[in-house]
N, CA, C and O atoms as CSV, one atom per row, in Angstrom:
chain,resi,resn,atom,element,x,y,z
A,1,MET,N,N,20.917,-163.352,-8.173
A,1,MET,CA,C,20.941,-162.504,-7.096
A,1,MET,C,C,20.610,-160.846,-7.520
A,1,MET,O,O,21.207,-160.359,-8.480
A,2,GLU,N,N,19.769,-160.155,-6.854
A,2,GLU,CA,C,19.362,-158.919,-7.326
A,2,GLU,C,C,20.463,-157.993,-7.087
A,2,GLU,O,O,21.197,-158.086,-6.104
A,3,PRO,N,N,20.578,-157.087,-8.002
A,3,PRO,CA,C,21.610,-155.855,-7.843
A,3,PRO,C,C,21.001,-155.004,-6.662
A,3,PRO,O,O,19.808,-154.756,-6.492
A,4,LEU,N,N,22.032,-154.622,-5.909
A,4,LEU,CA,C,21.884,-153.555,-4.783
A,4,LEU,C,C,21.025,-152.531,-5.054
A,4,LEU,O,O,20.092,-152.257,-4.300
A,5,SER,N,N,21.293,-151.846,-6.228
A,5,SER,CA,C,20.357,-150.834,-6.426
A,5,SER,C,C,18.674,-151.104,-6.608
A,5,SER,O,O,17.811,-150.275,-6.320
A,6,LYS,N,N,18.446,-152.372,-7.118
A,6,LYS,CA,C,17.007,-152.732,-6.923
A,6,LYS,C,C,16.422,-152.821,-5.637
A,6,LYS,O,O,15.289,-152.416,-5.378
A,7,ILE,N,N,17.246,-153.387,-4.780
A,7,ILE,CA,C,16.946,-153.659,-3.361
A,7,ILE,C,C,16.781,-152.240,-2.760
A,7,ILE,O,O,15.841,-151.926,-2.030
A,8,LEU,N,N,17.708,-151.478,-3.109
A,8,LEU,CA,C,17.392,-150.149,-2.534
A,8,LEU,C,C,16.322,-149.325,-2.778
A,8,LEU,O,O,15.772,-148.626,-1.927
A,9,PHE,N,N,15.934,-149.428,-4.301
A,9,PHE,CA,C,14.757,-148.612,-4.683
A,9,PHE,C,C,13.510,-149.389,-4.199
A,9,PHE,O,O,12.450,-148.766,-4.266
A,10,SER,N,N,13.474,-150.561,-3.757
A,10,SER,CA,C,12.259,-151.317,-3.241
A,10,SER,C,C,11.932,-150.910,-1.875
A,10,SER,O,O,10.793,-150.978,-1.413
A,11,LEU,N,N,13.119,-150.419,-1.139
A,11,LEU,CA,C,12.815,-150.209,0.341
A,11,LEU,C,C,12.015,-148.872,0.443
A,11,LEU,O,O,11.396,-148.620,1.477
A,12,TYR,N,N,12.019,-148.143,-0.456
A,12,TYR,CA,C,11.097,-146.871,-0.533
A,12,TYR,C,C,9.690,-147.007,-1.179
A,12,TYR,O,O,8.810,-146.165,-0.999
A,13,GLN,N,N,9.528,-148.157,-1.971
A,13,GLN,CA,C,8.219,-148.271,-2.675
A,13,GLN,C,C,7.138,-148.371,-1.654
A,13,GLN,O,O,7.194,-149.024,-0.612
A,14,GLY,N,N,6.074,-147.587,-2.116
A,14,GLY,CA,C,4.914,-147.568,-1.317
A,14,GLY,C,C,4.816,-146.708,-0.309
A,14,GLY,O,O,3.843,-146.695,0.445
A,15,THR,N,N,5.975,-145.789,-0.193
A,15,THR,CA,C,6.098,-144.892,0.728
A,15,THR,C,C,5.793,-143.489,0.209
A,15,THR,O,O,5.787,-143.350,-1.014
A,16,PRO,N,N,5.518,-142.348,1.044
A,16,PRO,CA,C,5.485,-141.150,0.304
A,16,PRO,C,C,6.870,-140.617,-0.216
A,16,PRO,O,O,6.950,-139.706,-1.041
A,17,PHE,N,N,7.849,-141.197,0.280
A,17,PHE,CA,C,9.297,-140.738,-0.437
A,17,PHE,C,C,9.749,-141.125,-1.425
A,17,PHE,O,O,10.761,-140.579,-1.865
A,18,ASN,N,N,9.017,-142.434,-2.254
A,18,ASN,CA,C,9.413,-143.002,-3.188
A,18,ASN,C,C,9.980,-142.313,-4.292
A,18,ASN,O,O,11.077,-142.502,-4.818
A,19,ASP,N,N,9.062,-141.460,-4.586
A,19,ASP,CA,C,9.424,-140.632,-6.067
A,19,ASP,C,C,10.354,-139.688,-5.856
A,19,ASP,O,O,11.085,-139.427,-6.812
A,20,GLU,N,N,10.535,-139.030,-4.704
A,20,GLU,CA,C,11.766,-138.372,-4.404
A,20,GLU,C,C,13.131,-139.202,-4.379
A,20,GLU,O,O,14.143,-138.820,-4.966
A,21,TRP,N,N,13.062,-140.165,-3.771
A,21,TRP,CA,C,14.231,-141.171,-3.823
A,21,TRP,C,C,14.662,-141.445,-4.974
A,21,TRP,O,O,15.844,-141.222,-5.238
A,22,ILE,N,N,13.687,-142.060,-6.035
A,22,ILE,CA,C,14.131,-142.212,-7.386
A,22,ILE,C,C,14.769,-141.311,-8.081
A,22,ILE,O,O,15.792,-141.519,-8.733
A,23,VAL,N,N,14.066,-140.049,-7.944
A,23,VAL,CA,C,14.904,-138.766,-8.475
A,23,VAL,C,C,16.408,-138.540,-7.904
A,23,VAL,O,O,17.439,-138.482,-8.574
A,24,GLY,N,N,16.284,-138.439,-6.648
A,24,GLY,CA,C,17.617,-138.239,-5.988
A,24,GLY,C,C,18.686,-139.357,-6.251
A,24,GLY,O,O,19.861,-138.989,-6.280
A,25,CYS,N,N,18.379,-140.785,-6.462
A,25,CYS,CA,C,19.368,-141.585,-6.732
A,25,CYS,C,C,19.724,-141.413,-8.161
A,25,CYS,O,O,20.914,-141.454,-8.474
A,26,LEU,N,N,18.735,-141.211,-9.131
A,26,LEU,CA,C,18.953,-141.054,-10.660
A,26,LEU,C,C,19.713,-140.139,-11.064
A,26,LEU,O,O,20.459,-140.292,-12.032
A,27,GLN,N,N,19.609,-138.735,-10.177
A,27,GLN,CA,C,20.324,-137.656,-10.264
A,27,GLN,C,C,21.876,-137.897,-10.048
A,27,GLN,O,O,22.709,-137.416,-10.816
A,28,GLY,N,N,22.175,-138.601,-9.051
A,28,GLY,CA,C,23.554,-138.914,-8.588
A,28,GLY,C,C,24.158,-139.988,-9.391
A,28,GLY,O,O,25.357,-140.239,-9.272
A,29,ALA,N,N,23.369,-140.664,-10.237
A,29,ALA,CA,C,23.951,-141.957,-10.987
A,29,ALA,C,C,23.850,-141.506,-12.626
A,29,ALA,O,O,24.328,-142.205,-13.519
A,30,TRP,N,N,23.209,-140.335,-12.843
A,30,TRP,CA,C,23.072,-140.080,-14.227
A,30,TRP,C,C,24.112,-140.278,-15.298
A,30,TRP,O,O,23.961,-140.986,-16.293
A,31,ALA,N,N,24.948,-139.731,-15.057
A,31,ALA,CA,C,26.375,-139.774,-15.793
A,31,ALA,C,C,26.972,-141.118,-15.935
A,31,ALA,O,O,27.468,-141.500,-16.995
A,32,GLY,N,N,26.919,-141.845,-14.845
A,32,GLY,CA,C,27.383,-143.225,-15.092
A,32,GLY,C,C,26.542,-144.095,-15.716
A,32,GLY,O,O,26.976,-145.044,-16.370
A,33,LEU,N,N,25.392,-143.870,-15.580
A,33,LEU,CA,C,24.159,-144.790,-16.139
A,33,LEU,C,C,24.028,-144.310,-17.675
A,33,LEU,O,O,23.975,-145.185,-18.540
A,34,LEU,N,N,23.979,-143.029,-18.022
A,34,LEU,CA,C,23.735,-142.869,-19.483
A,34,LEU,C,C,24.835,-142.158,-20.253
A,34,LEU,O,O,24.665,-141.925,-21.450
A,35,GLY,N,N,26.017,-141.781,-19.597
A,35,GLY,CA,C,27.145,-141.463,-20.124
A,35,GLY,C,C,27.216,-139.750,-20.023
A,35,GLY,O,O,26.170,-139.100,-20.002
A,36,ASP,N,N,28.346,-139.196,-19.973
A,36,ASP,CA,C,28.685,-137.876,-19.816
A,36,ASP,C,C,27.991,-136.885,-20.968
A,36,ASP,O,O,27.843,-135.682,-20.750
A,37,ARG,N,N,27.635,-137.435,-22.050
A,37,ARG,CA,C,26.962,-136.367,-23.051
A,37,ARG,C,C,25.592,-136.354,-22.861
A,37,ARG,O,O,24.985,-135.312,-23.108
A,38,ILE,N,N,24.924,-137.459,-22.412
A,38,ILE,CA,C,23.444,-137.385,-21.990
A,38,ILE,C,C,23.368,-136.412,-20.825
A,38,ILE,O,O,22.612,-135.441,-20.809
A,39,ASP,N,N,24.282,-136.776,-19.766
A,39,ASP,CA,C,24.440,-135.994,-18.568
A,39,ASP,C,C,24.393,-134.434,-18.873
A,39,ASP,O,O,23.739,-133.648,-18.189
A,40,LYS,N,N,25.166,-134.069,-19.985
A,40,LYS,CA,C,25.254,-132.561,-20.141
A,40,LYS,C,C,23.933,-131.892,-20.552
A,40,LYS,O,O,23.719,-130.725,-20.226
A,41,VAL,N,N,23.145,-132.521,-21.178
A,41,VAL,CA,C,22.009,-132.145,-22.124
A,41,VAL,C,C,20.500,-132.206,-21.189
A,41,VAL,O,O,19.564,-131.434,-21.399
A,42,CYS,N,N,20.495,-133.271,-20.148
A,42,CYS,CA,C,19.412,-133.450,-19.502
A,42,CYS,C,C,19.498,-134.058,-18.290
A,42,CYS,O,O,20.552,-134.646,-18.048
A,43,ARG,N,N,18.372,-134.054,-17.220
A,43,ARG,CA,C,18.519,-134.375,-15.875
A,43,ARG,C,C,17.160,-134.856,-15.291
A,43,ARG,O,O,16.208,-134.077,-15.333
A,44,PRO,N,N,17.014,-136.100,-14.745
A,44,PRO,CA,C,15.963,-136.433,-13.969
A,44,PRO,C,C,15.088,-135.247,-13.207
A,44,PRO,O,O,15.649,-134.628,-12.303
A,45,ALA,N,N,14.054,-135.003,-13.475
A,45,ALA,CA,C,13.299,-133.910,-12.622
A,45,ALA,C,C,12.045,-134.325,-11.786
A,45,ALA,O,O,11.674,-133.655,-10.822
A,46,ALA,N,N,11.426,-135.434,-12.190
A,46,ALA,CA,C,10.392,-135.970,-11.267
A,46,ALA,C,C,10.000,-137.204,-11.638
A,46,ALA,O,O,10.254,-137.582,-12.782
A,47,VAL,N,N,9.333,-138.017,-10.756
A,47,VAL,CA,C,8.480,-138.993,-11.092
A,47,VAL,C,C,7.128,-138.938,-10.685
A,47,VAL,O,O,6.851,-138.505,-9.566
A,48,HIS,N,N,6.186,-139.358,-11.529
A,48,HIS,CA,C,4.828,-139.116,-11.466
A,48,HIS,C,C,4.386,-140.647,-11.768
A,48,HIS,O,O,4.633,-141.142,-12.868
A,49,GLY,N,N,3.695,-141.407,-10.708
A,49,GLY,CA,C,3.376,-142.729,-10.595
A,49,GLY,C,C,4.785,-143.440,-11.123
A,49,GLY,O,O,5.808,-143.352,-10.444
A,50,ARG,N,N,4.759,-144.058,-12.226
A,50,ARG,CA,C,5.941,-144.842,-12.776
A,50,ARG,C,C,6.605,-143.969,-13.989
A,50,ARG,O,O,7.515,-144.564,-14.567
A,51,GLU,N,N,6.363,-142.910,-14.378
A,51,GLU,CA,C,6.946,-142.200,-15.192
A,51,GLU,C,C,7.877,-141.068,-14.676
A,51,GLU,O,O,7.545,-140.114,-13.972
A,52,LEU,N,N,9.214,-141.387,-15.207
A,52,LEU,CA,C,10.258,-140.407,-14.986
A,52,LEU,C,C,10.096,-139.081,-15.895
A,52,LEU,O,O,10.001,-139.265,-17.109
A,53,VAL,N,N,10.064,-137.930,-15.466
A,53,VAL,CA,C,9.962,-136.511,-16.343
A,53,VAL,C,C,11.545,-136.305,-16.436
A,53,VAL,O,O,12.143,-136.171,-15.369
A,54,VAL,N,N,12.198,-136.273,-17.510
A,54,VAL,CA,C,13.471,-135.872,-17.691
A,54,VAL,C,C,13.467,-134.323,-18.338
A,54,VAL,O,O,12.850,-134.159,-19.390
A,55,GLU,N,N,14.058,-133.343,-17.803
A,55,GLU,CA,C,14.132,-132.126,-18.316
A,55,GLU,C,C,15.562,-131.875,-19.088
A,55,GLU,O,O,16.711,-132.063,-18.688
A,56,VAL,N,N,15.034,-131.348,-20.423
A,56,VAL,CA,C,15.996,-131.093,-21.333
A,56,VAL,C,C,16.391,-129.796,-21.456
A,56,VAL,O,O,15.534,-128.915,-21.537
A,57,PHE,N,N,17.781,-129.488,-21.487
A,57,PHE,CA,C,18.213,-127.940,-21.316
A,57,PHE,C,C,18.154,-127.556,-22.691
A,57,PHE,O,O,18.074,-126.331,-22.778
A,58,ASN,N,N,18.161,-128.094,-23.722
A,58,ASN,CA,C,18.364,-127.399,-25.106
A,58,ASN,C,C,17.250,-128.227,-26.146
A,58,ASN,O,O,17.273,-129.444,-26.328
A,59,ALA,N,N,16.375,-127.366,-26.714
A,59,ALA,CA,C,15.403,-127.778,-27.489
A,59,ALA,C,C,15.656,-128.961,-28.605
A,59,ALA,O,O,14.993,-129.979,-28.804
A,60,ASP,N,N,16.869,-128.467,-29.281
A,60,ASP,CA,C,17.657,-129.431,-30.146
A,60,ASP,C,C,17.560,-130.777,-29.631
A,60,ASP,O,O,17.075,-131.642,-30.361
A,61,TRP,N,N,17.997,-131.095,-28.357
A,61,TRP,CA,C,18.078,-132.434,-28.128
A,61,TRP,C,C,16.639,-133.191,-27.639
A,61,TRP,O,O,16.655,-134.302,-27.110
A,62,LEU,N,N,15.407,-132.434,-27.890
A,62,LEU,CA,C,14.302,-133.149,-27.564
A,62,LEU,C,C,14.106,-134.202,-28.519
A,62,LEU,O,O,13.880,-135.324,-28.065
A,63,PRO,N,N,14.160,-134.008,-30.003
A,63,PRO,CA,C,13.957,-135.165,-30.988
A,63,PRO,C,C,15.117,-136.294,-30.785
A,63,PRO,O,O,14.898,-137.486,-31.002
A,64,ILE,N,N,16.213,-135.854,-30.401
A,64,ILE,CA,C,17.256,-136.845,-30.205
A,64,ILE,C,C,17.001,-137.761,-29.209
A,64,ILE,O,O,17.014,-138.962,-29.477
A,65,LEU,N,N,16.713,-137.261,-27.814
A,65,LEU,CA,C,16.234,-138.097,-26.874
A,65,LEU,C,C,15.360,-138.815,-27.044
A,65,LEU,O,O,15.464,-139.960,-26.605
A,66,SER,N,N,14.083,-138.378,-27.800
A,66,SER,CA,C,12.989,-139.211,-27.908
A,66,SER,C,C,13.211,-140.196,-29.127
A,66,SER,O,O,12.274,-140.978,-29.290
A,67,GLY,N,N,14.202,-140.308,-29.963
A,67,GLY,CA,C,14.453,-141.301,-30.455
A,67,GLY,C,C,15.386,-142.316,-29.858
A,67,GLY,O,O,15.549,-143.422,-30.374
A,68,MET,N,N,16.001,-141.923,-28.758
A,68,MET,CA,C,16.689,-142.966,-27.725
A,68,MET,C,C,15.972,-143.288,-26.715
A,68,MET,O,O,16.551,-143.860,-25.791
A,69,LYS,N,N,14.898,-143.087,-26.631
A,69,LYS,CA,C,13.932,-143.050,-25.468
A,69,LYS,C,C,13.884,-144.517,-24.997
A,69,LYS,O,O,13.966,-144.688,-23.781
A,70,LEU,N,N,13.738,-145.811,-25.947
A,70,LEU,CA,C,13.536,-147.016,-25.403
A,70,LEU,C,C,15.251,-147.485,-24.860
A,70,LEU,O,O,15.461,-148.168,-23.858
A,71,LYS,N,N,16.068,-147.075,-25.548
A,71,LYS,CA,C,17.425,-147.356,-24.470
A,71,LYS,C,C,17.755,-146.811,-23.741
A,71,LYS,O,O,18.635,-147.304,-23.036
A,72,LEU,N,N,17.279,-145.486,-23.452
A,72,LEU,CA,C,17.413,-144.718,-22.166
A,72,LEU,C,C,16.536,-145.478,-20.886
A,72,LEU,O,O,16.794,-145.639,-19.693
A,73,LEU,N,N,15.501,-145.815,-21.655
A,73,LEU,CA,C,14.364,-146.422,-20.709
A,73,LEU,C,C,14.875,-147.790,-20.004
A,73,LEU,O,O,14.658,-148.210,-18.867
A,74,GLU,N,N,15.686,-148.380,-21.150
A,74,GLU,CA,C,16.113,-149.728,-20.532
A,74,GLU,C,C,17.401,-149.593,-19.616
A,74,GLU,O,O,17.666,-150.451,-18.773
A,75,ARG,N,N,18.036,-148.687,-19.785
A,75,ARG,CA,C,18.984,-148.575,-18.768
A,75,ARG,C,C,18.432,-148.045,-17.485
A,75,ARG,O,O,18.943,-148.390,-16.420
A,76,ILE,N,N,17.432,-147.236,-17.528
A,76,ILE,CA,C,16.875,-146.768,-16.156
A,76,ILE,C,C,16.243,-147.899,-15.426
A,76,ILE,O,O,16.437,-148.144,-14.235
A,77,HIS,N,N,15.485,-148.557,-16.218
A,77,HIS,CA,C,14.685,-149.560,-15.576
A,77,HIS,C,C,15.706,-150.733,-15.051
A,77,HIS,O,O,15.367,-151.515,-14.163
A,78,SER,N,N,16.942,-150.777,-15.665
A,78,SER,CA,C,17.961,-151.726,-15.015
A,78,SER,C,C,18.348,-151.622,-13.563
A,78,SER,O,O,18.785,-152.540,-12.869
A,79,VAL,N,N,18.109,-150.279,-13.171
A,79,VAL,CA,C,18.618,-149.859,-11.888
A,79,VAL,C,C,17.380,-149.508,-11.064
A,79,VAL,O,O,17.499,-149.533,-9.839
A,80,THR,N,N,16.380,-149.231,-11.527
A,80,THR,CA,C,14.890,-148.774,-10.670
A,80,THR,C,C,14.058,-150.108,-10.681
A,80,THR,O,O,13.174,-150.301,-9.846
A,81,GLY,N,N,14.319,-150.863,-11.488
A,81,GLY,CA,C,13.181,-152.084,-11.612
A,81,GLY,C,C,11.948,-151.592,-12.028
A,81,GLY,O,O,11.942,-150.881,-13.034
A,82,ASP,N,N,10.797,-151.853,-11.396
A,82,ASP,CA,C,9.281,-151.530,-11.733
A,82,ASP,C,C,9.236,-150.143,-10.998
A,82,ASP,O,O,8.118,-149.758,-10.656
A,83,GLY,N,N,10.244,-149.401,-10.733
A,83,GLY,CA,C,10.186,-147.925,-10.213
A,83,GLY,C,C,9.883,-146.996,-11.119
A,83,GLY,O,O,9.318,-145.938,-10.841
A,84,VAL,N,N,10.337,-147.430,-12.541
A,84,VAL,CA,C,10.173,-146.479,-13.521
A,84,VAL,C,C,9.862,-147.312,-14.756
A,84,VAL,O,O,10.685,-148.134,-15.160
A,85,LEU,N,N,8.732,-147.126,-15.346
A,85,LEU,CA,C,8.325,-147.835,-16.417
A,85,LEU,C,C,8.094,-147.101,-17.792
A,85,LEU,O,O,7.957,-147.649,-18.886
A,86,GLN,N,N,8.081,-145.939,-17.555
A,86,GLN,CA,C,7.826,-144.851,-18.628
A,86,GLN,C,C,8.801,-143.589,-18.673
A,86,GLN,O,O,9.253,-143.237,-17.584
A,87,ILE,N,N,9.153,-142.913,-19.731
A,87,ILE,CA,C,9.928,-141.742,-19.573
A,87,ILE,C,C,9.572,-140.737,-20.459
A,87,ILE,O,O,9.344,-141.015,-21.637
A,88,SER,N,N,9.483,-139.402,-19.965
A,88,SER,CA,C,8.932,-138.298,-20.714
A,88,SER,C,C,10.051,-137.263,-20.784
A,88,SER,O,O,10.875,-137.196,-19.871
A,89,PHE,N,N,10.106,-136.387,-21.931
A,89,PHE,CA,C,11.035,-135.277,-21.853
A,89,PHE,C,C,10.194,-134.007,-21.787
A,89,PHE,O,O,9.107,-133.981,-22.364
A,90,LYS,N,N,10.643,-132.964,-21.116
A,90,LYS,CA,C,10.059,-131.660,-21.152
A,90,LYS,C,C,11.406,-130.657,-21.390
A,90,LYS,O,O,12.494,-130.924,-20.879
A,91,LEU,N,N,11.177,-129.462,-22.244
A,91,LEU,CA,C,12.177,-128.294,-22.145
A,91,LEU,C,C,12.282,-127.737,-20.803
A,91,LEU,O,O,11.282,-127.467,-20.138
A,92,ARG,N,N,13.450,-127.564,-20.402
A,92,ARG,CA,C,13.474,-126.784,-19.014
A,92,ARG,C,C,12.903,-125.263,-19.462
A,92,ARG,O,O,12.970,-124.788,-20.596
A,93,ASN,N,N,12.373,-124.681,-18.369
A,93,ASN,CA,C,11.797,-123.324,-18.699
A,93,ASN,C,C,12.662,-122.194,-19.135
A,93,ASN,O,O,12.301,-121.307,-19.908
A,94,ASP,N,N,14.032,-122.314,-18.485
A,94,ASP,CA,C,14.833,-121.162,-18.775
A,94,ASP,C,C,15.976,-121.566,-19.883
A,94,ASP,O,O,17.079,-121.020,-19.908
A,95,ALA,N,N,15.598,-122.514,-20.723
A,95,ALA,CA,C,16.345,-123.230,-21.748
A,95,ALA,C,C,15.943,-122.249,-23.070
A,95,ALA,O,O,16.385,-122.510,-24.189
């Protein structure tokens, strides 16, 4: 049986709202999905194609998050299915 999250993500697949839907859902689930520590240093910002862009609040965390990229992507992929296949990090402009 498929998790409910995968079913919900599939509802918007192929629609103009798909990317916004994925970002909104991930923002709401971010702390529960990745933990409070990660939640305090970064947030999902956008989806381009199937790449999730994560905004990082502190430059010191960029190499740390990059080192955790595969683990983070695995957790994100577990709820988005094929909605997110890649992840990239960018420093927030006001950081």
